[in-house]
C-alpha positions as CSV (number, residue, x, y, z in Angstrom):
1,M,120.6,43.4,77.5
2,K,117.3,45.0,76.3
3,S,117.1,42.7,73.3
4,K,117.4,39.5,75.4
5,I,114.5,41.0,77.6
6,L,112.5,41.7,74.6
7,I,113.2,38.1,73.0
8,L,112.2,36.3,76.2
9,I,109.0,38.5,76.5
10,I,108.0,37.6,72.9
11,L,108.9,33.9,73.5
12,F,106.5,34.1,76.6
13,F,103.7,35.5,74.8
14,T,104.1,33.2,71.8
15,A,104.2,30.2,74.2
16,F,101.2,31.5,76.0
17,K,99.2,31.9,72.7
18,I,100.1,28.3,71.5
19,S,99.0,27.1,75.0
20,N,95.5,28.8,74.7
21,A,95.1,27.7,71.3
22,Q,95.9,24.0,72.5
23,D,93.5,24.3,75.4
24,R,90.7,25.7,73.2
25,K,91.1,22.9,70.6
26,S,90.8,20.2,73.5
27,L,87.8,22.2,74.8
28,N,86.1,22.0,71.4
29,K,87.0,18.4,71.0
30,A,85.2,17.5,74.4
31,I,82.1,19.7,73.3
32,F,81.6,17.9,70.4
33,K,82.1,14.4,72.3
34,V,79.5,15.3,74.5
35,L,77.0,16.7,72.0
36,N,77.7,13.7,69.6
37,A,77.1,11.3,73.0
38,Y,73.9,13.3,73.8
39,E,72.3,13.3,70.2
40,N,72.9,9.7,69.9
41,K,71.8,8.8,73.5
42,D,75.1,7.1,74.1
43,D,75.2,6.4,77.9
44,K,78.5,4.8,77.8
45,T,80.3,8.1,76.2
46,M,78.5,10.3,78.4
47,N,79.6,8.4,81.7
48,A,83.1,8.1,80.3
49,M,83.1,12.0,80.5
50,I,82.0,12.1,84.1
51,S,84.5,12.1,87.1
52,K,84.1,9.2,89.1
53,D,85.3,11.5,92.1
54,I,82.8,14.3,91.5
55,G,79.8,12.9,89.7
56,I,77.6,14.9,87.7
57,V,75.1,17.9,88.9
58,F,71.8,18.6,87.3
59,L,70.3,22.1,87.6
60,Y,66.4,22.3,87.1
61,R,63.5,24.3,88.4
62,R,60.7,22.4,90.1
63,G,58.1,25.3,91.0
64,A,59.6,28.5,92.0
65,H,63.1,27.4,93.3
66,D,66.1,26.3,91.4
67,N,67.2,22.7,92.4
68,I,70.3,20.6,92.2
69,T,70.5,16.9,92.1
70,K,73.9,15.1,92.3
71,R,74.4,11.7,90.7
72,D,77.2,9.3,90.2
73,S,76.4,8.7,86.6
74,F,74.0,9.9,83.6
75,S,70.9,7.9,82.1
76,F,68.7,8.7,79.2
77,E,66.5,6.0,80.7
78,N,66.1,7.8,83.9
79,P,66.2,11.4,83.3
80,V,66.9,14.0,86.1
81,P,64.4,15.6,86.8
82,E,61.9,12.7,86.1
83,Y,59.3,14.4,84.6
84,L,61.7,16.2,81.8
85,P,63.0,13.6,79.0
86,Y,66.0,14.2,77.2
87,E,65.0,15.5,73.7
88,K,67.4,15.1,70.6
89,I,68.4,18.7,69.7
90,G,69.4,17.8,66.0
91,K,72.1,19.0,64.1
92,T,73.8,21.8,65.4
93,A,76.6,24.2,64.1
94,T,80.0,22.9,63.3
95,K,81.7,25.7,65.0
96,I,81.8,26.7,68.4
97,K,81.5,30.6,69.3
98,H,83.5,31.3,72.3
99,Q,81.7,34.6,73.3
100,K,79.0,35.8,75.4
101,L,76.3,33.4,76.0
102,P,72.9,34.0,74.5
103,E,70.0,35.2,76.8
104,F,66.4,33.6,76.7
105,E,63.8,35.8,76.4
106,C,60.8,34.3,78.0
107,S,58.3,36.7,76.5
108,V,58.9,35.7,73.0
109,E,60.4,32.3,73.9
110,K,63.5,32.6,71.9
111,F,67.3,33.3,72.5
112,N,68.6,36.6,71.4
113,L,71.1,35.1,69.3
114,T,70.9,32.9,66.2
115,P,71.1,29.0,66.9
116,G,74.4,27.6,67.2
117,I,76.9,26.4,69.9
118,Y,78.0,28.9,72.5
119,C,80.7,28.7,75.0
120,Q,81.8,30.9,77.8
121,K,83.8,30.5,81.2
122,T,81.1,29.9,83.7
123,T,80.0,32.9,85.7
124,K,78.4,33.6,89.0
125,E,75.0,34.3,87.7
126,R,73.3,30.9,88.5
127,N,76.0,29.5,90.3
128,L,75.8,25.9,91.9
129,S,76.6,27.3,95.4
130,T,74.0,30.0,95.4
131,V,71.5,27.2,94.6
132,A,72.6,24.8,97.3
133,Q,72.6,27.6,99.7
134,H,68.9,28.3,99.0
135,E,67.9,24.8,99.0
136,N,69.5,24.4,102.4
137,E,67.6,27.5,103.6
138,F,64.2,27.1,102.1
139,L,63.9,23.5,101.4
140,D,65.8,21.8,104.2
141,A,68.5,20.2,101.9
142,N,71.5,18.9,103.5
143,W,74.5,20.3,101.3
144,T,77.6,20.0,103.2
145,P,80.7,22.3,103.2
146,E,82.4,19.5,101.1
147,H,79.5,19.9,98.4
148,F,80.1,23.8,98.3
149,K,83.9,23.2,98.1
150,L,82.9,20.7,95.1
151,F,80.6,23.3,93.4
152,N,83.0,25.9,93.8
153,K,85.7,23.9,92.1
154,I,83.3,23.1,89.4
155,E,82.6,26.6,88.5
156,D,85.9,28.0,89.1
157,N,87.5,25.6,86.2
158,G,84.5,25.2,84.1
159,Y,82.9,26.4,81.0
160,R,79.1,26.3,80.2
161,I,77.9,25.6,76.9
162,I,74.6,26.1,75.2
163,A,73.7,24.4,71.9
164,Y,70.7,24.8,70.0
165,N,69.6,24.1,66.4
166,R,66.2,26.2,66.5
167,N,65.1,29.1,68.6
168,D,62.8,27.3,70.7
169,I,62.7,25.4,74.2
170,D,62.7,22.0,72.7
171,S,66.1,21.9,70.9
172,I,68.2,23.1,73.9
173,F,71.0,21.4,75.5
174,I,73.1,23.1,78.0
175,F,76.2,21.7,80.0
176,H,79.3,22.7,81.8
177,L,82.8,21.0,81.2
178,T,85.5,21.3,83.8
179,W,89.1,21.1,83.6
180,L,90.4,18.7,86.4
181,N,93.7,16.6,86.5
182,N,94.4,17.7,82.9
183,K,91.1,16.5,81.3
184,W,88.0,17.8,80.5
185,Y,84.8,16.5,82.5
186,L,81.0,16.7,81.9
187,T,80.1,18.1,85.4
188,V,76.4,19.8,85.1
189,I,73.7,19.3,83.0
190,D,71.2,22.3,83.1
191,R,67.9,21.1,82.2
192,F,66.8,24.8,81.5
193,E,63.6,25.5,82.8
194,V,64.2,29.3,83.1
195,C,60.7,30.4,82.2
196,S,58.9,27.9,84.7
197,A,56.9,29.3,87.6
């Protein structure tokens, strides 16, 4: 009996490990798909990665507050925010580092880790719900309870990706991929104005 239980436990952990490897493989594939579309300014592919039910959320900082804008689609011709064009980041690494994300040090205007592609499960540090709540409170925004449910869903099922090929502000692309209905979707683009006033 003990040997049967041990075999079942081993089979369970083996299946779990295989499943995680497959999930990582599909996540990596989605990351490279977004990065290639972004680098080639391919609106069609970017929009194919966006859920029609959810749309895409842009994080940016206009002045002292973080801001959110939600759109149904993405356009290289019409950036969000309008004053911040989408810059190519150039060739990035070919391997994705699944680890703690690099932190940007404003005093030296550099990340604390070498250039590359970094991916981590989203955290609550700069979550959409908090930004939306602050916008409602300080900027008279109209984010509804449905929006807050959506933002929580994006964060609970998502990964934050930071890609850069040089250690400077002009070569950074930050986005979130969210696993919904057995597919990876591009749900957030962070315009990264962390050091702005």
